[in-house]
N, C-alpha and C positions, 0 to 999 in steps of 0.2 A: 318643079316648077316653083320659082320661088312666088312669095307672099305679092311682089310688084309684079312680078308677070302674070300673074292670077289675076289681079284686079284690073292690070290693061286688057288681058282677054277679056274680063267679064264686060267691063265698059264698052269695048267695040262689039261685042257682043247684043248689047242691049240698045247701042246705037240703030241698029238695023232689024230689031227682032220685033216680031208683028205683036198684036195686041194680044193674043192667046198667051205670050209666053212674059208680057210684061205682066199680065194680071198672075201667072204663075208664078212669076218672081215676086209680087208686090205681097200676094199670099205668104206667102215663105216669110218676108220680111214681116208683115206683121205678125205672123206667129212667135215669131223671136221677140217679136217687143213684149208680147205677152208673157214669153216664158222669162223674163227677166222681170218683167213688173211680179212675178209670182215669189219673188225671191223675199225673205224677212226683210221685216225695217230695220233700218240703221239703229235704232236704239236696241233692238236683239243683241245686233255684232255688240255695240258697245257694252251691253252687259255681259257677252261674253268674253269679253278684254278683260272686264274687271276682276270677274271670275278666276279667269287664266293666271290673271297677276299674284291674286290672293294664294293660289294655290300653290304658283313658283316661288313664292315666298313662306310658306309652308303654313300660312293664315287661315286655313280652310281645311276641314278634313276630309280626306277622300279614300276612295277605296278602289282593289285591282277589280278588274271585272271578274276573277275568281270569287271573291267575296261577295259582287253583288248577287252574284248567282246563287252562291252559297246561302245567302239572305234569305232569298226569294223562295228556292227551292224548303229553305227548312222553316215557313210559316206554316 
């Protein structure tokens, strides 16, 4: 079933759904909104982008996962 077909099917269902079903669907939507709000703020992603660019240009020091593990284990 395509996304368009799914949306149409859901719209038709909602048009005839009883109060209980509408409340359930509403709770799902609200839960999704809260999950989206829990993502990191935009400044965090901006900083990651800056650090990634510095890394790709060789302007920052980086380590492999193995090097990091070795440093931690050898402390």
